[in-house]
Each structure stands twice: as structure tokens, then as C-alpha cells.
N, C-alpha and C positions, 0 to 999 in steps of 0.2 A: 419112941426110942429104939425099936427094932429096925426102923428105917435109917436111923443115924448109924447104927452098926453096920448096915449094909452099904451105905455111902462110904464109910471109913474103910471097909473091905475092898471097894471099888476103886477108891481114890489113888492109891499107890500104883495100881495097874494102869490107871489114866495117866497119871505123871510119868510113868516109864514110857508109854506109848508116846506121849508128847516129846519127851527127850529124844526118843528114837527118830521121830519124824523131823525133829529140829536138826539133828545131825544129818538126815538125808537131804534136807533143803540146803544146808551148808555145802554138802558134797555136790549137789547138782548145780548150785551156784558157782562153785569153783570150776567145775567141768564146762559149764556155760562159759565163763570168762576165758577159759583156755581155748575153747572152740572159736570164740569170737576173735581171739588174737590170731589163730590159725587162718580163719577166713580172710582177715584183713592182709596177712602175709601173702596168702594166695592171690588175693586181688591185686596186690602190688606186683607180684610176678607176672600175672596175666597182663597188666598194664605194660610191664617191661618187654614181654613178648610181642605184644602188639606194636610196640614202637620199633622193635627189631624188625618185624615183618614188613611195616612201612618202609624202613630204611632199606631192607634187602630188595623190596620191590623197586625202590627208587633207583638202586644200583643196577638192577636188572634192565630197567628202562634205559638208563644211561649207557650201558653196555650194548644193548640192541640198537640204540641210535648210533653209537660209535662204530659198530660193525657195519651196519647199513652205510655209513658215510664212507667207511675205509673201502668198502667194495666199490662204491661209486667212484672213488678216487682211482681205483685200479682199472676201471673200465675204459674202454676205448671210446672216446668222444664220437658222437654221430657225425661230426663234421669230417672226421678222418675217413670214415667208412664210405664216404660218397665219392 
């Protein structure tokens, strides 16, 4: 009988601790969901930036080629130098 009294005394504290832990789990779960959303948004931004870099690199290559050709057009042909 004495053990039953001890259990009845401990039980409310156990329930209180369980409820507290459940609230923590819900809080961490929500935080995890928000962080996963932010990670996905950042991944999309990185992909967009990667695409922008590739496009800029292509533009630079085109400009370099164009500049090189434009200088060739302005150069005096070898046949005229002879």
C-alpha cells in the first residue's frame, strides 16, 4: 500500500515532465520545418546564382572573341606590309 502512495505522488510529476517534453518536441519539429524551408530556398538561390555565373562567363567569352576579331579587322594585312 505504501508503494502505491509513492507512485501516486510521483505520477503527477512524470505527467508534467512528459507534457513539457512533448511541447519541446513540437517546438523542435516546427523549427526543423522552418529550417528545411530556408535550406530549400537557399539551394534555389545558389542554383540561380550558378546559372547567372554560367551566363556571365558565356558573355565574357563572346566579348573576348568579338574584341579579338575586331582587332584583327583593324590590323593591316600581311600582304600590304610586303
